[in-house]
C-alpha positions in Angstrom: 111.3 64.1 38.4 110.3 64.1 34.8 109.8 67.8 34.8 113.4 68.4 35.8 114.7 66.3 33.0 112.6 68.1 30.4 113.8 71.5 31.7 117.4 70.3 31.6 117.0 69.2 28.0 115.4 72.5 27.1 118.2 74.5 28.6 120.8 72.3 26.8 119.0 72.9 23.5 119.0 76.7 24.1 122.7 76.6 24.9 123.5 74.6 21.7 121.5 77.1 19.5 123.2 80.1 21.3 126.6 78.6 20.8 125.8 78.0 17.1 124.6 81.6 16.6 127.8 82.8 18.3 129.9 80.8 15.9 127.9 82.1 12.9 128.4 85.7 14.1 132.1 85.1 14.6 132.4 83.6 11.1 130.5 86.5 9.6 132.8 89.0 11.3 135.9 87.1 10.1 134.6 87.2 6.5 134.0 91.0 6.9 137.5 91.5 8.2 139.0 89.5 5.3 137.0 91.5 2.8 138.0 94.8 4.4 141.7 93.8 4.4 141.5 92.7 0.7 140.0 96.1 -0.2 142.6 97.9 1.8 145.4 96.0 0.0 143.9 96.9 -3.4 143.6 100.5 -2.5 147.3 100.6 -1.5 148.3 98.9 -4.7 146.4 101.5 -6.7 148.1 104.3 -4.8 151.5 102.9 -5.7 150.6 102.6 -9.4 149.7 106.3 -9.7 
């Protein structure tokens, strides 16, 4: 009985850490996208100035 409870806690902990890393990856990708969009906007502004 005790072994099953430990296993369940272990699986829950793995799920939490996996969810956390998924969230971190998602945030990193969003930051990259925002940076890329900002650079793109600046390039377009420079093109218009010339």
